[in-house]
C-alpha positions as CSV (number, residue, x, y, z in Angstrom):
1,X,20.6,6.8,32.0
2,X,18.4,5.4,30.1
3,X,19.6,6.4,26.4
4,X,22.4,4.6,25.3
5,X,24.5,7.7,24.7
6,X,24.1,7.8,28.5
7,X,25.4,4.8,29.0
8,X,28.1,4.4,27.0
9,X,29.8,7.2,28.2
10,X,28.9,6.7,32.1
11,X,30.3,2.7,30.9
12,X,33.0,4.8,29.0
13,X,33.9,7.5,32.3
14,X,33.7,4.4,34.9
15,X,35.9,2.6,33.1
16,X,38.7,4.9,32.8
17,X,37.8,6.9,36.2
18,X,39.0,2.8,38.1
19,X,41.4,2.7,35.7
20,X,43.2,5.7,36.6
21,X,42.2,5.1,40.6
22,X,44.0,1.6,40.8
23,X,47.4,2.6,38.4
24,X,47.2,5.8,41.0
25,X,46.9,3.7,44.4
26,X,49.6,1.1,43.2
27,X,52.0,3.6,41.5
28,X,52.0,5.7,44.9
29,X,52.4,2.5,46.8
30,X,54.5,0.8,44.9
31,X,56.5,4.1,43.9
32,X,56.6,4.6,48.3
33,X,58.2,1.1,49.1
34,X,60.5,1.4,45.9
35,X,61.6,5.5,46.9
36,X,62.3,4.0,51.0
37,X,64.1,0.8,49.7
38,X,66.5,3.3,47.3
39,X,66.4,5.4,50.0
40,X,67.6,2.4,52.5
41,X,70.0,1.1,50.0
42,X,71.9,4.5,49.0
43,X,72.3,4.7,52.8
44,X,73.6,1.8,53.3
45,X,75.9,2.4,50.9
46,X,76.9,5.6,52.7
47,X,77.3,3.6,56.1
48,X,80.2,0.9,54.6
49,X,82.0,3.8,52.6
50,X,82.2,5.3,56.0
51,X,83.2,1.8,58.0
52,X,85.1,0.8,55.5
53,X,87.4,4.5,56.5
54,X,87.1,4.3,59.6
55,X,88.6,0.6,59.4
56,X,91.0,2.1,58.2
57,X,91.8,4.3,60.9
58,X,91.1,1.9,63.6
59,X,95.0,0.7,64.0
60,X,96.0,4.6,64.9
61,X,93.6,4.9,67.6
62,X,91.2,3.1,69.7
63,X,87.8,3.7,70.4
64,X,87.1,5.2,74.1
65,X,84.4,5.4,75.9
66,X,84.6,9.2,76.0
67,X,85.2,9.7,72.7
68,X,83.2,7.0,70.5
69,X,80.2,9.5,69.0
70,X,80.6,11.4,66.4
71,X,78.1,13.6,64.7
72,X,78.6,13.9,61.5
73,X,76.8,14.8,58.3
74,X,73.9,17.3,59.6
75,X,73.4,14.7,62.9
76,X,72.6,12.0,60.3
77,X,75.9,9.4,61.0
78,X,76.6,7.8,64.3
79,X,79.5,6.3,64.9
80,X,79.6,3.4,67.8
81,X,82.4,1.3,69.6
82,X,82.1,-2.6,70.0
83,X,81.1,-2.0,73.8
84,X,78.6,0.5,72.9
85,X,77.6,-2.6,70.6
86,X,77.8,-5.3,72.9
87,X,76.2,-3.0,75.3
88,X,72.5,-2.7,73.5
89,X,72.7,-6.5,72.8
90,X,72.9,-7.1,76.5
91,X,69.9,-4.6,76.6
92,X,71.9,-1.5,78.5
93,X,74.0,1.1,77.7
94,X,75.9,3.5,79.0
95,X,73.5,6.2,78.8
96,X,69.9,7.2,78.2
97,X,70.7,7.5,74.3
98,X,69.9,4.1,72.9
99,X,71.1,3.8,68.9
100,X,70.2,0.3,68.6
101,X,68.1,-2.8,69.2
102,X,69.4,-5.9,70.5
103,X,68.4,-7.7,66.9
104,X,70.4,-5.0,65.5
105,X,73.4,-4.7,67.8
106,X,73.9,-9.2,67.6
107,X,74.1,-9.0,63.1
108,X,76.6,-6.0,63.4
109,X,78.6,-8.5,66.2
110,X,78.3,-11.2,63.1
111,X,79.5,-8.8,60.9
112,X,76.1,-8.2,59.1
113,X,74.3,-4.5,58.1
114,X,71.4,-3.8,59.8
115,X,68.5,-1.8,58.1
116,X,65.4,-0.8,60.6
117,X,62.6,1.5,59.8
118,X,61.9,3.3,64.0
119,X,61.3,5.6,66.3
120,X,64.6,7.8,68.3
121,X,63.7,9.2,71.2
122,X,67.0,11.3,71.3
123,X,66.1,13.6,68.0
124,X,62.0,12.6,68.4
125,X,61.6,11.4,64.8
126,X,61.0,8.2,63.1
127,X,63.8,7.5,61.0
128,X,64.9,5.1,58.8
129,X,68.2,3.6,60.4
130,X,71.2,1.8,58.4
131,X,74.2,0.2,60.2
132,X,77.5,-1.2,58.7
133,X,80.0,-3.0,60.7
134,X,83.7,-1.1,61.5
135,X,85.9,-4.2,61.0
136,X,89.9,-4.6,61.9
137,X,91.8,-7.6,61.3
138,X,89.3,-9.3,61.4
139,X,87.4,-8.4,63.9
140,X,84.0,-6.2,64.8
141,X,85.4,-2.7,66.5
142,X,82.3,-0.8,66.2
143,X,80.3,-0.1,63.6
144,X,78.5,3.6,61.4
145,X,74.7,4.6,62.4
146,X,73.6,6.4,59.2
147,X,69.7,7.9,59.5
148,X,67.4,9.7,57.3
149,X,63.9,11.5,58.9
150,X,60.8,9.5,57.3
151,X,59.4,12.4,57.6
152,X,61.8,13.7,54.6
153,X,60.9,10.4,52.7
154,X,57.1,10.7,53.5
155,X,57.2,14.4,52.0
156,X,58.5,13.5,48.7
157,X,56.2,10.1,48.5
158,X,53.3,13.0,49.3
159,X,54.7,15.2,46.7
160,X,55.0,12.3,43.8
161,X,51.1,11.1,45.0
162,X,49.7,14.6,44.8
163,X,51.9,14.9,41.4
164,X,49.9,11.4,40.1
165,X,46.6,12.7,41.5
166,X,46.8,15.6,39.7
167,X,47.8,13.9,36.6
168,X,44.5,11.5,36.3
169,X,42.5,14.2,37.4
170,X,43.8,15.9,34.0
171,X,43.8,12.4,32.4
172,X,39.6,12.0,33.7
173,X,39.0,15.6,32.4
174,X,40.3,14.6,28.9
175,X,38.5,11.1,29.2
176,X,35.3,13.1,29.7
177,X,35.6,14.7,26.5
178,X,37.2,11.3,24.6
179,X,34.5,9.4,26.4
180,X,31.9,12.1,25.4
181,X,32.7,12.2,21.8
182,X,33.1,8.5,21.5
183,X,29.8,7.8,22.8
184,X,28.2,10.7,20.5
185,X,29.6,9.7,17.6
186,X,28.4,6.1,18.6
187,X,24.9,6.8,20.0
188,X,23.9,9.5,16.8
189,X,24.1,7.2,14.4
190,X,22.1,4.7,16.5
191,X,19.5,7.3,16.8
192,X,19.8,8.5,13.6
193,X,18.6,4.6,12.5
194,X,15.6,4.7,15.5
195,X,14.2,7.7,13.9
196,X,14.4,6.4,10.1
197,X,13.3,2.5,11.9
198,X,10.2,5.2,13.6
199,X,8.9,6.3,9.9
200,X,9.2,3.3,8.6
201,X,6.2,1.8,11.0
202,X,4.8,4.9,10.1
203,X,5.0,4.1,6.2
204,X,7.3,6.1,5.2
205,X,9.8,4.0,3.6
206,X,11.7,6.7,1.5
207,X,14.0,7.8,4.6
208,X,17.5,6.8,4.4
209,X,20.0,6.8,6.6
210,X,23.2,8.6,6.5
211,X,26.5,6.9,6.2
212,X,29.6,8.0,7.3
213,X,31.4,5.0,8.9
214,X,33.0,1.6,7.5
215,X,32.4,-0.4,11.1
216,X,29.7,-2.9,12.3
217,X,27.7,0.5,12.4
218,X,28.1,1.3,9.3
219,X,27.3,-2.0,7.6
220,X,24.4,-1.8,10.2
221,X,23.2,1.8,8.6
222,X,23.4,0.5,4.5
223,X,21.2,-2.7,5.4
224,X,18.5,-0.4,7.3
225,X,19.0,1.3,4.1
226,X,18.4,-1.8,1.7
227,X,15.7,-2.5,4.1
228,X,14.5,0.0,3.4
229,X,14.3,0.1,-0.2
230,X,13.2,-2.9,-0.3
231,X,10.3,-2.3,2.2
232,X,9.5,0.4,-0.4
233,X,9.3,-1.3,-3.5
234,X,7.4,-4.5,-2.2
235,X,4.7,-2.1,-0.3
236,X,4.9,0.4,-3.6
237,X,4.2,-3.1,-5.9
238,X,1.2,-4.5,-3.0
239,X,-0.2,-0.9,-3.4
240,X,-0.3,-1.1,-7.1
241,X,-1.9,-4.6,-7.2
242,X,-4.2,-3.6,-4.8
243,X,-5.0,-0.2,-6.9
244,X,-5.2,-2.8,-9.5
245,X,-7.8,-5.0,-7.6
246,X,-9.6,-2.0,-6.2
247,X,-9.8,-0.3,-9.6
248,X,-11.0,-3.3,-10.7
249,X,-13.4,-3.8,-8.4
250,X,-14.8,-0.3,-8.4
251,X,-15.0,-0.3,-12.0
252,X,-17.0,-3.6,-12.5
253,X,-20.9,-3.5,-14.1
254,X,-21.4,-6.4,-11.7
255,X,-22.4,-5.3,-7.9
256,X,-19.4,-6.9,-5.6
257,X,-20.0,-7.6,-2.2
258,X,-17.6,-9.3,0.8
259,X,-18.2,-10.2,4.4
260,X,-15.7,-11.9,6.9
261,X,-17.5,-14.8,9.0
262,X,-19.3,-13.3,11.2
263,X,-21.5,-11.7,7.9
264,X,-20.0,-8.5,8.3
265,X,-19.4,-6.1,5.0
266,X,-16.5,-5.7,4.6
267,X,-16.3,-4.5,0.9
268,X,-18.6,-2.9,-1.5
269,X,-18.6,-1.2,-5.1
270,X,-20.5,1.1,-6.2
271,X,-22.9,-0.5,-8.1
272,X,-23.7,-3.0,-5.5
273,X,-24.2,0.1,-3.2
274,X,-26.9,1.3,-5.8
275,X,-28.1,-2.0,-5.2
276,X,-28.4,-2.2,-1.2
277,X,-28.8,1.4,-1.3
278,X,-32.8,0.5,0.1
279,X,-31.3,-1.6,3.0
280,X,-30.5,-5.3,3.3
281,X,-31.6,-8.4,1.4
282,X,-33.0,-11.2,2.5
283,X,-32.3,-13.7,0.1
284,X,-28.2,-12.3,-0.2
285,X,-28.1,-12.6,3.3
286,X,-29.2,-16.2,3.4
287,X,-26.5,-17.5,0.4
288,X,-24.3,-15.8,2.5
289,X,-24.5,-17.7,6.0
290,X,-25.3,-20.7,3.5
291,X,-21.6,-20.5,2.2
292,X,-20.0,-19.1,5.4
293,X,-21.5,-22.8,7.3
294,X,-21.2,-24.8,4.5
295,X,-18.0,-23.4,2.6
296,X,-19.7,-24.4,-0.8
297,X,-20.4,-22.2,-3.9
298,X,-24.2,-21.1,-4.2
299,X,-26.5,-19.0,-6.5
300,X,-29.6,-17.2,-5.8
301,X,-32.0,-15.5,-8.5
302,X,-33.4,-12.0,-6.2
303,X,-36.5,-10.0,-7.9
304,X,-35.3,-6.6,-6.5
305,X,-37.8,-3.5,-7.2
306,X,-38.8,-4.8,-10.6
307,X,-35.2,-5.6,-11.4
308,X,-33.8,-9.2,-11.2
309,X,-30.6,-10.0,-9.9
310,X,-28.4,-13.3,-10.1
311,X,-26.1,-13.3,-6.8
312,X,-23.2,-15.7,-7.1
313,X,-21.1,-15.8,-4.2
314,X,-17.8,-18.5,-3.1
315,X,-16.3,-19.2,0.2
316,X,-13.1,-16.6,0.6
317,X,-10.1,-19.1,2.4
318,X,-7.2,-18.6,4.0
319,X,-3.9,-20.7,2.6
320,X,-4.4,-23.5,5.1
321,X,-8.4,-23.7,3.4
322,X,-9.9,-21.9,6.8
323,X,-12.7,-20.3,5.5
324,X,-12.5,-16.3,6.8
325,X,-15.5,-15.0,4.5
326,X,-17.0,-14.7,1.5
327,X,-17.8,-12.9,-1.9
328,X,-20.9,-12.2,-3.8
329,X,-21.0,-10.9,-7.6
330,X,-24.3,-9.3,-8.2
331,X,-25.4,-9.9,-11.9
332,X,-28.4,-7.1,-13.0
333,X,-30.0,-10.5,-15.3
334,X,-33.2,-7.6,-16.3
335,X,-32.0,-7.2,-19.6
336,X,-31.9,-10.8,-19.9
337,X,-35.0,-11.5,-18.6
338,X,-36.6,-8.8,-20.7
339,X,-34.7,-10.7,-23.9
340,X,-36.0,-14.1,-22.7
341,X,-39.5,-12.9,-22.9
342,X,-39.1,-11.0,-25.8
343,X,-38.0,-14.1,-27.2
344,X,-40.8,-15.8,-25.7
345,X,-43.1,-12.8,-27.1
346,X,-41.9,-13.4,-30.7
347,X,-41.8,-16.6,-30.9
348,X,-45.4,-16.9,-30.2
349,X,-46.0,-13.4,-32.0
350,X,-45.0,-15.5,-35.3
351,X,-46.6,-18.2,-34.7
352,X,-50.0,-16.4,-34.2
353,X,-49.4,-14.4,-37.5
354,X,-48.5,-17.6,-39.7
355,X,-51.2,-19.8,-38.4
356,X,-53.9,-17.6,-39.0
357,X,-53.0,-17.7,-42.6
358,X,-52.0,-21.1,-42.6
359,X,-55.9,-21.4,-40.6
360,X,-57.3,-19.8,-43.7
361,X,-55.9,-21.6,-46.4
362,X,-55.7,-25.1,-44.9
363,X,-59.4,-24.4,-44.6
364,X,-60.2,-23.3,-47.6
365,X,-58.4,-26.3,-49.2
366,X,-60.0,-28.5,-47.1
367,X,-63.3,-27.0,-48.3
368,X,-62.4,-27.0,-51.6
369,X,-61.1,-31.5,-51.1
370,X,-64.2,-32.2,-48.9
371,X,-66.7,-30.0,-51.5
372,X,-68.2,-28.0,-49.3
373,X,-66.9,-25.4,-51.0
374,X,-69.2,-25.0,-54.4
375,X,-67.1,-24.8,-57.6
376,X,-69.0,-21.3,-58.7
377,X,-67.3,-20.0,-55.4
378,X,-63.8,-21.6,-55.6
379,X,-61.7,-19.1,-57.4
380,X,-63.0,-16.9,-55.2
381,X,-61.4,-18.7,-51.7
382,X,-58.4,-19.0,-53.7
383,X,-58.0,-15.9,-54.1
384,X,-58.4,-15.4,-50.6
385,X,-56.0,-18.0,-50.2
386,X,-53.7,-16.4,-52.5
387,X,-53.5,-12.8,-50.8
388,X,-53.3,-15.2,-47.3
389,X,-50.0,-16.3,-48.7
390,X,-49.0,-13.2,-49.9
391,X,-49.5,-12.0,-46.4
392,X,-47.5,-14.8,-44.9
393,X,-44.4,-14.1,-47.7
394,X,-44.3,-10.2,-46.9
395,X,-44.2,-11.2,-42.9
396,X,-41.7,-13.6,-43.6
397,X,-39.6,-11.3,-45.6
398,X,-40.1,-8.8,-43.1
399,X,-38.3,-10.9,-40.5
400,X,-35.6,-11.7,-42.7
401,X,-35.1,-7.8,-42.8
402,X,-35.0,-6.8,-39.7
403,X,-32.5,-9.7,-38.6
404,X,-30.5,-8.4,-41.4
405,X,-30.4,-4.9,-39.9
406,X,-30.2,-5.6,-36.2
407,X,-27.1,-8.4,-37.0
408,X,-25.3,-4.8,-38.5
409,X,-25.2,-7.0,-41.7
410,X,-26.8,-3.4,-43.6
411,X,-23.8,-2.6,-46.2
412,X,-26.0,0.1,-48.4
413,X,-24.3,3.0,-50.4
414,X,-25.0,6.6,-49.5
415,X,-25.7,9.3,-51.7
416,X,-28.2,12.1,-52.4
417,X,-31.6,11.0,-52.8
418,X,-34.4,13.9,-54.0
419,X,-37.5,13.0,-51.9
420,X,-40.3,14.3,-54.2
421,X,-38.8,11.2,-56.8
422,X,-38.9,8.7,-53.7
423,X,-43.0,9.9,-52.5
424,X,-44.0,9.5,-56.5
425,X,-43.1,5.8,-56.5
426,X,-44.7,5.6,-53.1
427,X,-47.5,7.0,-54.0
428,X,-48.2,4.9,-57.6
429,X,-47.4,1.8,-55.1
430,X,-49.9,2.7,-53.1
431,X,-52.5,3.7,-55.5
432,X,-54.9,1.1,-54.5
433,X,-55.4,1.0,-51.2
434,X,-56.1,4.7,-51.7
435,X,-59.0,4.3,-54.2
436,X,-60.6,1.9,-51.5
437,X,-60.7,4.3,-49.0
438,X,-61.0,7.3,-50.6
439,X,-57.5,9.0,-49.1
440,X,-55.4,11.6,-50.9
441,X,-51.8,12.8,-49.9
442,X,-51.1,16.3,-49.1
443,X,-47.2,17.3,-49.3
444,X,-45.2,19.9,-48.4
445,X,-42.2,20.0,-49.4
446,X,-40.1,22.8,-50.2
447,X,-39.3,23.8,-53.4
448,X,-35.3,24.2,-52.7
449,X,-35.0,21.4,-50.2
450,X,-31.8,19.7,-50.6
451,X,-31.2,15.9,-51.2
452,X,-31.4,13.4,-48.0
453,X,-28.1,11.8,-47.8
454,X,-29.7,7.8,-47.9
455,X,-29.9,5.1,-49.4
456,X,-32.3,5.3,-52.3
457,X,-34.3,1.9,-52.1
458,X,-34.0,1.7,-47.8
459,X,-35.7,5.3,-47.9
460,X,-38.3,4.4,-50.9
461,X,-39.1,1.0,-48.3
462,X,-39.0,3.7,-45.5
463,X,-42.0,5.7,-46.9
464,X,-44.0,3.3,-48.5
465,X,-43.7,1.7,-45.2
466,X,-44.9,4.9,-43.3
467,X,-47.5,5.8,-45.7
468,X,-48.9,2.3,-46.1
469,X,-49.2,2.3,-42.0
470,X,-50.8,5.8,-42.4
471,X,-53.2,4.5,-45.2
472,X,-54.4,1.3,-43.1
473,X,-55.1,3.9,-39.9
474,X,-57.1,6.2,-41.6
475,X,-60.5,6.7,-42.0
476,X,-62.4,6.6,-45.5
477,X,-61.9,10.3,-47.3
478,X,-59.1,11.3,-44.8
479,X,-56.3,13.2,-45.9
480,X,-52.4,12.0,-44.9
481,X,-49.9,14.8,-44.9
482,X,-46.3,14.4,-45.9
483,X,-43.9,17.0,-45.0
484,X,-40.6,17.7,-44.5
485,X,-38.2,20.6,-43.6
486,X,-34.9,21.4,-42.9
487,X,-33.0,21.2,-39.5
488,X,-30.2,22.6,-37.9
489,X,-26.5,21.1,-38.6
490,X,-27.6,19.7,-41.6
491,X,-30.1,17.6,-41.2
492,X,-34.0,17.4,-42.7
493,X,-36.7,16.3,-41.2
494,X,-39.4,14.1,-43.2
495,X,-43.3,14.1,-41.6
496,X,-46.1,11.5,-42.1
497,X,-49.1,12.0,-41.1
498,X,-52.2,10.9,-40.6
499,X,-55.9,11.5,-39.2
500,X,-56.7,8.1,-37.6
501,X,-57.5,7.2,-34.0
502,X,-54.8,8.3,-32.7
503,X,-52.2,6.1,-30.4
504,X,-52.5,6.5,-26.1
505,X,-49.6,8.1,-24.5
506,X,-49.0,4.4,-23.0
507,X,-48.3,2.8,-25.7
508,X,-45.8,5.7,-28.2
509,X,-42.9,4.0,-26.8
510,X,-43.5,1.1,-27.6
511,X,-45.1,1.1,-31.5
512,X,-41.0,1.1,-32.6
513,X,-41.2,-2.5,-31.1
514,X,-41.4,-5.5,-33.1
515,X,-45.4,-7.2,-33.3
516,X,-46.6,-4.3,-31.2
517,X,-49.9,-2.9,-32.3
518,X,-52.1,-0.8,-30.3
519,X,-55.1,-2.6,-31.2
520,X,-54.3,-5.9,-32.0
521,X,-58.2,-7.4,-33.3
522,X,-58.1,-4.5,-34.9
523,X,-54.6,-4.3,-36.5
524,X,-55.0,-8.0,-38.0
525,X,-58.3,-6.9,-39.8
526,X,-55.9,-4.1,-41.6
527,X,-53.5,-7.0,-42.5
528,X,-50.2,-5.2,-41.1
529,X,-47.4,-7.3,-39.9
530,X,-46.6,-5.8,-36.7
531,X,-43.0,-5.1,-38.4
532,X,-43.6,-2.3,-40.4
533,X,-42.0,0.6,-37.7
534,X,-39.6,-1.6,-36.3
535,X,-38.1,-2.1,-39.6
536,X,-38.6,1.9,-40.3
537,X,-36.2,2.1,-37.1
538,X,-33.7,-0.2,-37.9
539,X,-33.2,1.1,-41.3
540,X,-33.2,5.2,-40.5
541,X,-30.7,4.2,-37.6
542,X,-28.0,2.3,-40.0
543,X,-27.9,5.4,-41.8
544,X,-27.1,7.8,-39.0
545,X,-30.5,9.2,-37.7
546,X,-33.0,9.2,-35.7
547,X,-37.1,8.4,-35.6
548,X,-40.0,9.8,-33.7
549,X,-44.2,9.9,-32.8
550,X,-46.5,12.3,-31.9
551,X,-50.1,11.7,-31.3
552,X,-52.8,11.9,-29.2
553,X,-56.1,9.8,-29.2
554,X,-59.1,10.5,-31.6
555,X,-56.2,13.3,-33.1
556,X,-54.1,11.2,-35.6
557,X,-50.5,10.3,-35.3
558,X,-47.5,11.7,-37.3
559,X,-44.2,10.3,-37.8
560,X,-41.4,11.6,-38.4
561,X,-37.9,10.6,-39.3
562,X,-34.4,12.6,-39.4
563,X,-31.4,12.1,-41.9
564,X,-28.7,14.3,-42.7
565,X,-28.8,16.1,-45.9
566,X,-26.7,15.4,-49.2
567,X,-24.7,18.9,-49.1
568,X,-23.5,17.7,-45.2
569,X,-20.9,15.8,-47.5
570,X,-19.8,19.5,-49.2
571,X,-19.9,21.1,-46.0
């Protein structure tokens, strides 16, 4: 029996059966000895009593050879005289029936009682025989011999043994039931604990053992429940911490890649998988190999399909300091590189834009100082220098405005603004350059157009920049169209359309960038700073609007901006 129930049941049953067998055997044999001894004592008392009676009658008659044998008590009592005792002592008797042996005869003649168990041929039975001497005047004159057949005694002993054996059998059956119940009561909690422990090994820490005992097994069940509860809390906390870590790694904007000591990838997040979806990156593999070999941090920049990545790698260590892997963080620095390039371009453009008028002013001043410029021409050259200084001032002012807009420092008050009034002021401001080129402005503004929700000064600056840009690139005698229309959701779109050379499709996404010019040499000739459209975009977006442009080479350009209508405040 391999189960604990089988072992307990077998052990209990074996102990009980062996115990009952020993008790039965010991009882049977001890009872036999006790029964024979008690029977012997009883027969001896009977023989002595008979001997005492016969001793009283000894003076009335003499025991003769012919009348010396009496048969009493169902042939269980024999009286012998002295001559028969002496004959038995000498080994000869008066007849073939000899009741005593030499040793018994000697003890009787000495006045002692005897008891023996032997076979008597006279009755052809094994008997328990006792003899008591008959004394008269201090002399042994005969003996009383009392016997009982051993078969009768054995029958009694056998009956008692049978009864004890039956009782032992009944006791074994009861013991089997008790052993079964006790073994089951001990094994069931242990089996339940075994099942619970197996479930715990499979990760089910919510299982509990039903505690119905107050003994050691009950305490063991309680301890197992405490262990399960503690493991449930610990594993739950670990799972939550793991979930937090996985969530952090999964939601990081940077890519995360971890490898083991052999360089096999063991962890990646979504950004890293997007980066590595086209296969391995040799620079990253080399970086992992160096970090695993040296156990020190490392970094490398990777140019991957036009994107710039900064990979920073650190070793992973056990508590004893042994390196078991490495983790790398992949940061997309494309925007930083673009920003750096924009910064460089910005510095170069500003330097160039400032250097051109400064060079012109410097040349004029040096010519005046050296006398190269005639005095009659000095006024004209000074007007040119003054124009260049104004150009530099516009450039500096535009840079300051653009910086303020990009920094979010545009805290303007918005209110209802009539577009027609703004257009009137813009036409007056640009009257001189329009007249020089013979340009006309055509308005396409519905009379029922609602006011715009905007800052009046900044809206005027937007229209001035757009119309001035149209004047700059329109051919002489051309026409500039300013249109407006109401859009869904209480929006108003304003369009400034020119008849200039147009913008190539590849340049359209960049026209709103700082210092971007479609034709750089021609733009400088027209006096632009390259910041007007960038300022327009920032002002419109700061007031909750958006800008757009449409153009085709040779067909002019249309610039749009959309702002909320003033009646949207009521809605």
